[in-house]
N, C-alpha and C positions, 0 to 999 in steps of 0.2 A: 116529235117533237115539236112544240111551239113557241117560237119566238115572241118573248114578248113585246107589246108595239112599242116600249119606251127604248127598246135596245135595238130596232130597226132603223138603220141610217135613212136620213132623207134621200131619195134621190134629186140632183137637182143639174136643169140643165141652166149652162149660159151661154146666151146667144148672141150673134153679133155679126154683122155684115160679110165681112170676110175671114174670119178665124183663123183669122194668122197672129193675132197680139194684144187686147182687149182678151178677150173670151178666152184663151189660153193664159192669160196669167192669172185671170179668177178661178179659170180650174186647177191650176197651180198649186194657188193659193192654198185654196178650200182642201187640198188634197194634202199638205202641207201642213196647215193648219189644224183643219178640224176632223182628220180619217176616219177618227171614233162614231163621228156626228152625219157628215155627210159622203157621201156617192155624187160623185161630183163629174161630170160631162161637160163638155164645150162643144158647138158647131156655131156652121154660119150658112145664112140664107143667097152669099156665093162667092164661095170658098174661093181663097188664096191659097199661097205659100206659107208656111208660118214663117213669121218676120225673126230671121237672125237678130238683129237690137233687141227682141223682145227676150228671145233665149237668152242672149249675152246679159241684160241686165235683171232677169231672174236666176242667172246663175253666179251672178255677183252676191249674190244674198242666198244663195245654198238650197235654191229651189231648182232639181233640171225640169224643162220643158222638152229638151231637146227629140227626145224620143216622141214627142208627140206630132200629129200632123190634123191639117185644117181636113173637115170631114162637112157635109153639106147636110142640113138639117135632116131631110130627108133619109141619109143613112141611121136614124136614131128613130123614124116615125114608130115604129113598134113597140117601142118603150113606153111606159108609164113613170111620167114624171112629178113627183110631189109640188117641184116647184121649176116654173120657166123663168130666168131671170135675165131679162133681155138688156146690154152694157152700150146699147148705142143707139139713136134714137133712130137710126134708118128700117134696123132691125126692129124693135118697136111696131114701128108702124108697119111692118112688114111680116109679125111674126103669125105664123101658120099654127091653123089650130091643134093642139094635139089633144086625144083621148086620154079619157079618163078625167082625173078630178083634178088635174096641174094647175096650182094658184098662180098667176102672173104678176110680176113684181119687175120696174123699173128701175135701172139706175147708172143715167148714161154718164160715161165718161168721155174725156177730151180724146181723140182720133190723135195716136203718138207719131204716126208718117205724116201725117198732114201738116201738125205742129212745128215737128224735125224738118221739113220741108222750110221751112222760114231760120232756120237757124246758120249763123255764118260761120261757126267752128263744130268742128267734134263733138266737142266739151259739150257745148250749148246743147247741142243735139240730142248725147244720151241724157243730158241733165234734163231733158224733157222725158223721154224713156223712163228714165228713175221717179219722176214726179209723179206720170199716169201708175208706173209700177206701186209707188207708194201708197197714193189714191188709194186702189185697187186691194192691196193688202188691210188697210186701214176699215174698209165695207166688209171685205171676208172678214175678218176677226171679229165684228160685229155680229157677222146673219144670223149664227145661231140664234140668239136671243131676240135679235129681230121677228125669224121667222117663229117665231114661237107666239109671238104678237098678231098675227097675221089671222 
């Protein structure tokens, strides 16, 4: 049985430095909002532990990323991605070359842990994570239409 090109999911990698927060949220949103269109993954150049505040704010909106783990981009080196989307400036600068025809796209988001370090209260800190979470959601909502134009 041949699968129509129209029905094939686009394989998308969200790449960040630590794969602890922004790229994890992007992967979670892509799986939640466009499971029929996108086969989403995330990885990092210098993976760190999954950020518990990212897990918390995603859970607040019904997206469970608690089972995710931070991965080094080399773990996914054998995969052929349609798109590699960097979500932080450092990853954009250090993004490795992927085999195949992967198109690269950069959409930078502020680093929640860095911004939250300046917060004076728990509520201010979590508000920063929520703001970035919502910015990433807005981007992911538009992503399929955006990719059609590339």
